[in-house]
VOPAGU-2260 file (C-alpha; in pm, 1 decimal, decimal comma):
REM VOPAGU-2260
SITE   aa  ch    i         X         Y         Z
SITE  MET   A    0    1288,1     110,2    2395,9
SITE  VAL   A    1    1069,0    -174,5    2318,9
SITE  GLN   A    2     700,8    -107,9    2462,0
SITE  PRO   A    3     604,0    -385,3    2699,7
SITE  ARG   A    4     271,3    -461,2    2481,5
SITE  HIS   A    5     538,4    -565,9    2191,7
SITE  PHE   A    6     779,9    -759,4    2404,9
SITE  PHE   A    7     577,9   -1117,7    2312,0
SITE  VAL   A    8     593,5   -1050,3    1955,6
SITE  LEU   A    9     953,5    -942,1    1977,4
SITE  LEU   A   10    1042,2   -1267,9    2135,2
SITE  LEU   A   11     854,9   -1476,0    1910,7
SITE  ALA   A   12    1020,2   -1286,5    1587,3
SITE  ALA   A   13    1328,5   -1356,2    1735,1
SITE  CYS   A   14    1274,9   -1737,0    1782,4
SITE  LEU   A   15    1167,9   -1743,5    1407,4
SITE  ALA   A   16    1474,8   -1550,4    1308,4
SITE  GLY   A   17    1691,0   -1824,4    1408,9
SITE  CYS   A   18    1493,5   -2081,5    1237,1
SITE  GLY   A   19    1617,3   -2022,6     900,1
SITE  GLY   A   20    1252,8   -2052,4     779,0
SITE  TYR   A   21    1258,9   -1750,5     565,0
SITE  ALA   A   22    1391,3   -1867,3     235,0
SITE  MET   A   23    1102,1   -2137,8     243,9
SITE  PHE   A   24     841,3   -1891,2     208,9
SITE  ASP   A   25     990,6   -1613,6      17,1
SITE  PRO   A   26     928,8   -1684,8    -333,2
SITE  SER   A   27    1213,9   -1442,1    -439,5
SITE  ALA   A   28    1474,6   -1623,3    -228,9
SITE  ALA   A   29    1769,1   -1770,9    -414,1
SITE  PHE   A   30    1948,9   -1902,5     -96,9
SITE  THR   A   31    1871,4   -2104,7     191,1
SITE  SER   A   32    2164,0   -2040,3     403,7
SITE  PRO   A   33    2416,2   -1769,0     475,4
SITE  GLY   A   34    2665,6   -1943,6     267,9
SITE  ARG   A   35    2459,4   -1914,5     -51,2
SITE  GLN   A   36    2349,3   -1559,8      18,9
SITE  THR   A   37    2731,1   -1481,5      14,6
SITE  VAL   A   38    2757,3   -1658,6    -310,7
SITE  TRP   A   39    2447,2   -1514,1    -470,0
SITE  MET   A   40    2571,7   -1139,2    -383,0
SITE  LYS   A   41    2871,1   -1179,6    -535,4
SITE  SER   A   42    2725,6   -1324,3    -849,6
SITE  GLY   A   43    2679,9   -1010,3   -1006,0
SITE  ASP   A   44    2325,4   -1032,7   -1056,1
SITE  GLN   A   45    2217,3    -731,5    -853,9
SITE  ALA   A   46    2399,2    -397,3    -817,7
SITE  PRO   A   47    2416,7    -192,4    -509,7
SITE  VAL   A   48    2139,2      53,1    -466,5
SITE  ALA   A   49    2237,0     423,9    -455,9
SITE  GLN   A   50    2155,6     638,1    -186,1
SITE  ALA   A   51    1872,1     899,7    -316,3
SITE  ALA   A   52    1781,2    1048,0      50,4
SITE  ASP   A   53    1954,7    1308,1     213,9
SITE  TYR   A   54    1835,2    1198,2     566,2
SITE  GLU   A   55    1930,4     863,9     761,0
SITE  THR   A   56    1833,2     536,4     619,6
SITE  THR   A   57    1945,7     196,3     651,7
SITE  GLU   A   58    1911,5      80,7     309,1
SITE  THR   A   59    2118,8    -217,5     166,9
SITE  THR   A   60    2161,5    -397,2    -141,6
SITE  GLU   A   61    1842,3    -476,4    -373,5
SITE  THR   A   62    1757,4    -835,5    -321,1
SITE  THR   A   63    1506,9    -949,8    -558,8
SITE  PRO   A   64    1620,4   -1215,9    -804,8
SITE  GLY   A   65    1398,1   -1382,6   -1055,8
SITE  ALA   A   66    1137,6   -1588,5    -885,7
SITE  PRO   A   67    1088,9   -1947,4   -1022,1
SITE  ASN   A   68     719,3   -2042,2   -1079,9
SITE  LYS   A   69     619,5   -2330,5    -848,8
SITE  PRO   A   70     407,3   -2588,0   -1011,2
SITE  GLY   A   71       9,8   -2546,0    -940,4
SITE  SER   A   72      61,0   -2202,7    -800,8
SITE  ALA   A   73     -47,3   -1967,0   -1103,1
SITE  ALA   A   74    -181,0   -1704,0    -854,0
SITE  GLN   A   75     123,0   -1689,7    -668,5
SITE  SER   A   76     339,0   -1647,5   -1024,9
SITE  SER   A   77     126,0   -1348,8   -1118,5
SITE  LEU   A   78     145,9   -1176,6    -777,0
SITE  PHE   A   79     504,0   -1236,9    -729,6
SITE  SER   A   80     629,1   -1226,6   -1071,6
SITE  PRO   A   81     945,5   -1019,1   -1094,8
SITE  THR   A   82     949,0    -677,5   -1294,3
SITE  SER   A   83    1261,4    -609,4   -1508,9
SITE  GLU   A   84    1458,3    -297,0   -1508,7
SITE  ALA   A   85    1311,1    -159,8   -1801,4
SITE  GLU   A   86     968,6    -181,7   -1637,9
SITE  LEU   A   87    1071,4     -50,5   -1309,3
SITE  ALA   A   88    1251,1     277,4   -1493,2
SITE  ALA   A   89     942,8     317,5   -1724,1
SITE  PRO   A   90     720,6     625,0   -1642,1
SITE  LEU   A   91     446,7     516,8   -1390,1
SITE  ALA   A   92      67,0     505,6   -1504,3
SITE  PRO   A   93    -253,1     623,2   -1320,0
SITE  ALA   A   94    -369,0     351,2   -1098,3
SITE  ALA   A   95    -713,9     361,5   -1284,8
SITE  ALA   A   96    -898,6     514,2   -1563,1
SITE  THR   A   97   -1191,1     738,9   -1511,2
SITE  ALA   A   98   -1535,2     603,4   -1558,7
SITE  LYS   A   99   -1827,6     831,0   -1666,4
SITE  PRO   A  100   -2169,2     717,7   -1564,8
SITE  ALA   A  101   -2468,3     937,4   -1632,2
SITE  ALA   A  102   -2503,4    1082,6   -1295,5
SITE  LYS   A  103   -2147,5    1196,8   -1208,0
SITE  PRO   A  104   -1808,1    1054,2   -1306,5
SITE  ILE   A  105   -1591,5     844,1   -1074,3
SITE  ALA   A  106   -1253,4     685,0   -1099,0
SITE  VAL   A  107   -1283,4     301,3   -1043,8
SITE  ALA   A  108   -1094,0       4,9   -1145,5
SITE  ASP   A  109   -1125,2    -255,6   -1413,4
SITE  ALA   A  110   -1146,2    -586,0   -1238,1
SITE  ALA   A  111   -1040,3    -774,7   -1553,4
SITE  ASP   A  112    -695,1    -640,6   -1520,0
SITE  ALA   A  113    -519,0    -603,4   -1206,3
SITE  SER   A  114    -203,5    -475,3   -1380,1
SITE  VAL   A  115    -147,2     -95,0   -1377,6
SITE  PRO   A  116    -290,6      34,7   -1724,8
SITE  VAL   A  117     -65,0     248,3   -1977,1
SITE  ALA   A  118    -100,1     645,8   -1937,4
SITE  PRO   A  119    -166,6     830,5   -2246,7
SITE  ALA   A  120      84,4    1044,1   -2398,2
SITE  PRO   A  121      90,0    1393,9   -2280,1
SITE  GLN   A  122     -90,4    1672,0   -2501,3
SITE  ALA   A  123     111,1    1937,9   -2652,4
SITE  GLY   A  124     160,7    2237,2   -2378,7
SITE  GLU   A  125      35,8    2008,2   -2106,5
SITE  LYS   A  126     207,6    2059,4   -1757,4
SITE  ILE   A  127     351,4    1756,5   -1627,3
SITE  THR   A  128     395,2    1748,2   -1261,0
SITE  GLN   A  129     713,4    1586,5   -1127,1
SITE  PRO   A  130     658,5    1340,9    -841,1
SITE  ARG   A  131     703,5    1512,6    -491,6
SITE  GLY   A  132     718,0    1366,1    -136,4
SITE  ARG   A  133     930,3    1177,0     129,0
SITE  ALA   A  134     869,6     770,6     208,7
SITE  TYR   A  135     953,4     630,6     498,2
SITE  LEU   A  136     953,8     252,5     532,0
SITE  PHE   A  137     991,0      21,3     811,2
SITE  ARG   A  138    1081,9    -358,7     832,4
SITE  GLY   A  139     940,7    -585,6    1110,2
SITE  VAL   A  140    1141,2    -681,8    1400,7
SITE  ALA   A  141    1319,3    -959,6    1217,5
SITE  GLY   A  142    1340,6    -718,7     918,4
SITE  LEU   A  143    1681,4    -840,5     798,1
SITE  ILE   A  144    1537,8   -1182,2     730,2
SITE  TYR   A  145    1139,0   -1138,4     686,5
SITE  SER   A  146    1077,9    -775,1     531,1
SITE  ARG   A  147    1312,4    -753,3     256,2
SITE  GLY   A  148    1023,5    -675,2      -2,7
SITE  ILE   A  149    1034,4    -337,2     164,3
SITE  ASP   A  150    1375,7    -296,6      40,3
SITE  THR   A  151    1261,2    -375,5    -305,6
SITE  LEU   A  152     948,5    -133,2    -258,3
SITE  ALA   A  153    1199,7     172,9    -140,3
SITE  THR   A  154    1384,4     129,2    -452,9
SITE  ARG   A  155    1100,9     135,3    -692,9
SITE  ILE   A  156     980,8     435,3    -502,7
SITE  ARG   A  157    1332,6     601,7    -567,7
SITE  ARG   A  158    1304,6     545,8    -932,0
SITE  THR   A  159    1018,4     785,6    -948,1
SITE  GLY   A  160    1238,6    1067,6    -809,9
SITE  ILE   A  161    1075,9    1051,8    -466,1
SITE  PRO   A  162    1346,2     963,6    -168,4
SITE  ALA   A  163    1283,2     673,1      31,6
SITE  SER   A  164    1457,3     556,3     371,7
SITE  VAL   A  165    1440,8     204,8     511,2
SITE  GLY   A  166    1454,2     143,8     890,8
SITE  THR   A  167    1373,0    -108,7    1140,2
SITE  TYR   A  168    1081,2    -136,1    1399,6
SITE  LEU   A  169    1317,2     -20,0    1697,3
SITE  LEU   A  170    1474,9     265,0    1540,7
SITE  TRP   A  171    1194,7     500,1    1421,2
SITE  ARG   A  172    1195,0     792,2    1659,7
SITE  PRO   A  173    1524,0     964,6    1523,2
SITE  THR   A  174    1345,5     924,1    1173,5
SITE  VAL   A  175    1015,0    1100,4    1284,4
SITE  GLU   A  176    1211,0    1376,2    1437,0
SITE  GLU   A  177    1410,4    1429,6    1113,2
SITE  ALA   A  178    1086,8    1390,1     906,0
SITE  ILE   A  179     897,9    1679,2    1131,5
SITE  ARG   A  180    1231,3    1904,1    1068,5
SITE  ASP   A  181    1242,6    1824,3     688,5
SITE  TYR   A  182     862,7    1881,8     648,3
SITE  ARG   A  183     875,6    2228,7     847,2
SITE  ARG   A  184    1163,1    2330,2     624,9
SITE  ASP   A  185    1010,5    2232,3     295,7
SITE  PRO   A  186     655,6    2072,5     311,5
SITE  GLN   A  187     598,9    1782,3      75,1
SITE  PRO   A  188     361,4    1499,1      64,7
SITE  ILE   A  189     494,2    1225,1     316,1
SITE  VAL   A  190     427,3     858,5     308,8
SITE  LEU   A  191     477,7     594,1     557,6
SITE  ILE   A  192     489,5     211,9     492,1
SITE  GLY   A  193     538,4     -67,1     737,2
SITE  HIS   A  194     540,5    -445,4     733,7
SITE  SER   A  195     424,0    -640,4    1062,6
SITE  MET   A  196     545,9    -428,0    1373,7
SITE  GLY   A  197     700,3    -202,4    1113,4
SITE  GLY   A  198     328,2    -120,6    1041,4
SITE  ASP   A  199     259,6     -88,3    1413,2
SITE  CYS   A  200     536,5     158,5    1445,3
SITE  VAL   A  201     423,0     384,5    1111,7
SITE  LEU   A  202      94,2     418,4    1299,1
SITE  ASP   A  203     270,4     557,9    1597,8
SITE  PHE   A  204     503,8     769,3    1367,4
SITE  ALA   A  205     188,0     921,7    1215,1
SITE  GLU   A  206      52,4     990,5    1544,5
SITE  MET   A  207     359,7    1190,1    1633,6
SITE  LEU   A  208     315,7    1373,5    1338,8
SITE  ASN   A  209     -34,2    1439,7    1419,1
SITE  GLN   A  210      79,0    1599,7    1759,1
SITE  ALA   A  211     324,8    1832,4    1548,5
SITE  GLY   A  212      39,1    1930,6    1313,1
SITE  ILE   A  213     182,3    1761,7    1022,2
SITE  PRO   A  214     -43,6    1555,1     769,9
SITE  VAL   A  215      28,1    1222,9     622,8
SITE  SER   A  216     -58,1    1186,8     252,8
SITE  LEU   A  217     -55,5     811,0     251,7
SITE  LEU   A  218     -11,0     542,5     524,0
SITE  VAL   A  219      33,5     177,0     437,9
SITE  THR   A  220      37,3    -100,3     647,8
SITE  TYR   A  221     138,3    -486,2     538,2
SITE  ASP   A  222     -23,8    -708,9     804,3
SITE  PRO   A  223      48,8    -523,0    1116,2
SITE  THR   A  224      -0,2    -700,7    1463,8
SITE  ARG   A  225    -346,2    -731,6    1637,7
SITE  ILE   A  226    -199,9    -484,4    1901,4
SITE  ALA   A  227    -148,6    -208,9    1646,7
SITE  ASP   A  228    -299,6     169,5    1741,6
SITE  ASN   A  229    -598,7     304,2    1516,0
SITE  VAL   A  230    -543,4     552,0    1223,2
SITE  PRO   A  231    -502,9     902,1    1347,8
SITE  PRO   A  232    -686,2    1187,3    1217,5
SITE  ASN   A  233    -412,1    1355,7    1011,9
SITE  VAL   A  234    -360,2    1062,4     763,0
SITE  GLU   A  235    -545,6    1153,4     449,6
SITE  ARG   A  236    -544,4     804,6     273,2
SITE  TYR   A  237    -473,2     475,6     451,3
SITE  ILE   A  238    -451,6     115,1     318,0
SITE  ASN   A  239    -413,3    -194,6     525,1
SITE  ILE   A  240    -331,5    -505,2     344,6
SITE  TYR   A  241    -357,5    -793,2     589,0
SITE  GLN   A  242    -477,5   -1163,0     656,1
SITE  SER   A  243    -681,5   -1227,0     955,5
SITE  SER   A  244    -543,5   -1567,3     971,4
SITE  ASN   A  245    -188,7   -1480,7    1033,7
SITE  PHE   A  246     -91,0   -1522,3    1395,5
SITE  MET   A  247     229,8   -1302,8    1341,9
SITE  GLY   A  248      15,2   -1034,2    1192,5
SITE  GLY   A  249    -358,8   -1034,3    1123,7
SITE  GLY   A  250    -425,5    -664,4    1269,6
SITE  ASN   A  251    -774,7    -536,2    1125,7
SITE  VAL   A  252    -653,8    -170,0    1190,7
SITE  VAL   A  253    -958,9      81,9    1259,3
SITE  GLN   A  254    -988,1     440,0    1216,8
SITE  GLY   A  255    -955,0     677,1    1503,7
SITE  SER   A  256   -1254,8     856,3    1620,1
SITE  ARG   A  257   -1142,3    1164,9    1453,8
SITE  PHE   A  258   -1046,6    1013,2    1109,8
SITE  HIS   A  259   -1219,9    1127,7     800,0
SITE  GLY   A  260    -979,0    1045,9     532,1
SITE  HIS   A  261    -976,8     769,7     277,1
SITE  TYR   A  262    -984,3     415,9     422,6
SITE  ALA   A  263    -942,3      62,8     254,3
SITE  SER   A  264    -887,4    -256,1     424,3
SITE  TYR   A  265    -805,0    -573,4     247,4
SITE  ASN   A  266    -813,5    -910,9     393,8
SITE  LEU   A  267    -607,3   -1169,0     191,2
SITE  LYS   A  268    -682,3   -1474,4     422,1
SITE  ASP   A  269    -837,8   -1666,7     111,6
SITE  HIS   A  270    -516,2   -1597,1     -72,7
SITE  ALA   A  271    -315,7   -1904,9      16,9
SITE  GLU   A  272      -0,3   -1823,7    -202,0
SITE  ILE   A  273      36,8   -1511,8      52,5
SITE  ILE   A  274     161,6   -1553,9     419,9
SITE  HIS   A  275     288,8   -1299,4     678,4
SITE  ILE   A  276     656,2   -1333,0     582,8
SITE  ASN   A  277     604,0   -1266,0     195,5
SITE  ILE   A  278     297,0   -1043,9     192,2
SITE  GLU   A  279     517,4    -741,5     135,5
SITE  LYS   A  280     693,3    -887,6    -154,0
SITE  ALA   A  281     405,4    -913,7    -383,6
SITE  ASP   A  282     512,2    -769,8    -708,8
SITE  ARG   A  283     167,8    -655,4    -836,6
SITE  ILE   A  284      63,9    -494,9    -509,7
SITE  GLN   A  285     396,4    -319,7    -518,7
SITE  GLU   A  286     357,0    -167,5    -870,9
SITE  GLN   A  287      -3,0     -13,9    -750,5
SITE  LEU   A  288     137,8     145,0    -427,4
SITE  VAL   A  289     442,1     284,8    -645,2
SITE  SER   A  290     183,9     434,4    -886,2
SITE  LYS   A  291     -12,4     610,4    -621,8
SITE  ILE   A  292     279,8     751,0    -433,6
SITE  ALA   A  293     432,2     907,8    -780,5
SITE  GLN   A  294     102,2    1081,4    -823,9
SITE  LEU   A  295      26,5    1207,2    -471,1
SITE  ALA   A  296     172,8    1566,6    -531,1
SITE  GLN   A  297    -122,4    1600,1    -795,1
SITE  THR   A  298    -399,7    1381,3    -624,6
SITE  PRO   A  299    -593,7    1597,9    -382,3
SITE  ALA   A  300    -717,1    1406,1     -93,2
SITE  ASP   A  301   -1059,6    1617,9     -84,2
SITE  ALA   A  302   -1222,2    1431,2    -397,5
SITE  GLU   A  303   -1547,2    1496,3    -497,8
SITE  GLY   A  304   -1810,7    1310,2    -290,8
SITE  GLU   A  305   -1784,0    1141,5      45,6
SITE  ALA   A  306   -1496,9     917,6     144,1
SITE  VAL   A  307   -1668,5     584,7     251,9
SITE  PRO   A  308   -1445,7     341,9     440,7
SITE  ILE   A  309   -1431,0       5,3     247,6
SITE  HIS   A  310   -1339,3    -344,5     389,7
SITE  LEU   A  311   -1282,5    -639,0     140,7
SITE  GLU   A  312   -1218,4    -982,4     182,2
SITE  VAL   A  313   -1041,0   -1069,6    -132,1
SITE  PRO   A  314   -1177,9   -1398,4    -301,7
SITE  ALA   A  315    -879,1   -1641,5    -379,8
SITE  ASP   A  316    -969,9   -1626,9    -770,8
SITE  ALA   A  317    -976,7   -1234,6    -757,9
SITE  ALA   A  318    -721,5    -982,8    -858,8
SITE  ILE   A  319    -595,7    -764,0    -549,4
SITE  GLU   A  320    -699,5    -419,3    -667,2
SITE  LEU   A  321    -615,5    -125,9    -423,7
SITE  TRP   A  322    -909,2     115,6    -431,5
SITE  ASP   A  323    -880,0     400,7    -205,5
SITE  SER   A  324   -1225,2     446,5     -63,0
SITE  GLY   A  325   -1564,8     405,2    -152,8
SITE  LEU   A  326   -1820,1     661,6    -320,4
SITE  PRO   A  327   -2185,1     646,1    -256,4
SITE  VAL   A  328   -2409,2     652,9    -566,2
SITE  ALA   A  329   -2778,0     638,5    -616,9
SITE  ALA   A  330   -2916,0     342,4    -802,2
SITE  HIS   A  331   -3218,5     356,0   -1005,5
SITE  ALA   A  332   -3526,3     132,2    -972,6
SITE  GLY   A  333   -3469,3    -206,3   -1139,9
SITE  ASP   A  334   -3061,8    -192,1   -1113,0
SITE  THR   A  335   -2872,7    -478,8    -975,8
SITE  LEU   A  336   -2546,0    -477,0    -846,5
SITE  LYS   A  337   -2411,1    -681,7   -1152,3
SITE  ILE   A  338   -2577,6    -353,2   -1364,6
SITE  LEU   A  339   -2377,8    -101,7   -1147,1
SITE  ALA   A  340   -2060,1    -329,9   -1171,0
SITE  ALA   A  341   -2074,9    -301,4   -1535,5
SITE  THR   A  342   -2133,8      55,1   -1531,5
SITE  TYR   A  343   -1857,8     159,5   -1287,0
SITE  HIS   A  344   -1612,3    -115,8   -1415,6
SITE  VAL   A  345   -1578,3    -288,4   -1061,5
SITE  PRO   A  346   -1631,3    -652,8    -980,2
SITE  PRO   A  347   -1975,0    -755,3    -866,0
SITE  TRP   A  348   -1817,7    -951,3    -539,6
SITE  ALA   A  349   -1676,4    -619,9    -427,3
SITE  LEU   A  350   -2008,5    -429,6    -432,6
SITE  ALA   A  351   -2176,9    -729,5    -286,6
SITE  GLN   A  352   -1942,6    -722,5      14,8
SITE  ILE   A  353   -1948,4    -345,2      70,5
SITE  ASN   A  354   -2331,2    -314,4      51,3
SITE  SER   A  355   -2429,1    -647,4     196,2
SITE  VAL   A  356   -2664,0    -679,6    -101,8
SITE  PRO   A  357   -2723,4    -986,6    -328,0
SITE  GLU   A  358   -2581,9    -929,0    -674,7
SITE  ARG   A  359   -2886,2    -984,3    -872,1
SITE  GLU   A  360   -3139,8    -862,9    -608,0
SITE  PRO   A  361   -3332,6    -558,1    -767,5
SITE  LEU   A  362   -3252,9    -211,9    -620,2
SITE  SER   A  363   -3489,8      55,0    -529,2
SITE  GLU   A  364   -3499,6     420,6    -684,4
SITE  GLY   A  365   -3240,6     613,2    -505,5
SITE  GLN   A  366   -3100,9     323,7    -298,2
SITE  ARG   A  367   -2764,2     426,5    -165,4
SITE  ILE   A  368   -2488,4     175,7    -309,2
SITE  VAL   A  369   -2113,6     228,0    -236,2
SITE  VAL   A  370   -1872,2     191,9    -520,5
SITE  PRO   A  371   -1493,7     130,8    -469,1
SITE  ARG   A  372   -1296,4     418,1    -627,9
SITE  HIS   A  373    -927,2     547,9    -707,1
SITE  LEU   A  374    -852,4     904,2    -649,6
SITE  VAL   A  375    -778,5    1044,3    -986,7
SITE  PRO   A  376    -450,0    1286,7   -1006,2
SITE  MET   A  377    -540,8    1645,0   -1139,4
SITE  GLN   A  378    -356,4    1796,5   -1443,8
SITE  MET   A  379    -221,7    2093,5   -1205,6
SITE  PRO   A  380     -67,3    2029,5    -864,0
SITE  SER   A  381    -300,0    2063,8    -572,3
SITE  THR   A  382    -209,2    2260,7    -255,8
SITE  LEU   A  383     -68,1    2058,5      34,0
SITE  THR   A  384    -345,2    2027,7     320,4
SITE  SER   A  385    -261,4    2198,0     649,3
SITE  TYR   A  386    -526,7    1981,0     826,6
SITE  ALA   A  387    -368,5    1781,0    1100,2
SITE  PRO   A  388    -588,3    1816,5    1421,3
SITE  ALA   A  389    -421,8    1732,6    1759,2
SITE  GLY   A  390    -516,9    1419,1    1959,2
SITE  ARG   A  391    -787,7    1156,8    1824,7
């Protein structure tokens, strides 16, 4: 049943669904009408996607044709550039290398390259942990038109060996009941991803799991609405990718009062190549998410150091790098953010935003500076947490 608070958004999405406007904004669209869609689907360019999940799914044929480069839009080409079948089938690499400062090592990203780095070859005798988990993805209200990047993301997740279902906003309750049964039968990391009102529903999904005492290893929302709920306390890692300028989305989701996990929020309002109906299709963002998901079984959430929430407005000319949270470090007298950025391999703009300190301002001895970081997989698999307090 549609909640009263979502009725207006449902009505708006239904109106837009009849406007045929999706193809104008979808950089991966190869058609502008149902007739052209039929011709393209019969062309043989894409094969039907095999069902990998042993539970209910609404998955359809993968629809990611090659995206033409539009004049004057280099940033859009890099974000939405298609990935070949060989690249999708290749082994996934860690999201970032581990930087080793003098005090203690933390894992941070190199802003010079937003793509996922190549993983080193395993050493002889090293135990390789196979990806484990279950992923539940949800489109928005007009999902059959506007949220097809969710289907592509689900296909990429399946190629890691992790089952992934795709549902719609209105049909999530039967899925959460099945997820509870599956987890109690065979506990594995749970991943929840949603676009638009599908993002709202995965927050409600997580709350129902919280009431059942079940943790969520990773929750990702793509531009949820402004009426989305807070993040419940059973979520270990939360990432929000949104645009405050979007009318249909724009949800700056905050932590619930008892949330203590890893939190990272990315406002892409300055990235003009991205809007509400293509935000979930950004290729390089999908690559980073799939890498994180493949590593969940061996990436403990209780990483060393405090998990500091980070909120970033990504500049138009900056790469969109999905850190997991922030880590506080102590500066030395005379350090600047530019010096710390070079030490920890992060962009100075990110440090300036997180800490509200000018890049060239001298820091005092022991001054607390929060550095964005990636959680790093362990060589041996970690034990699944049972921390899932009821209530907020």
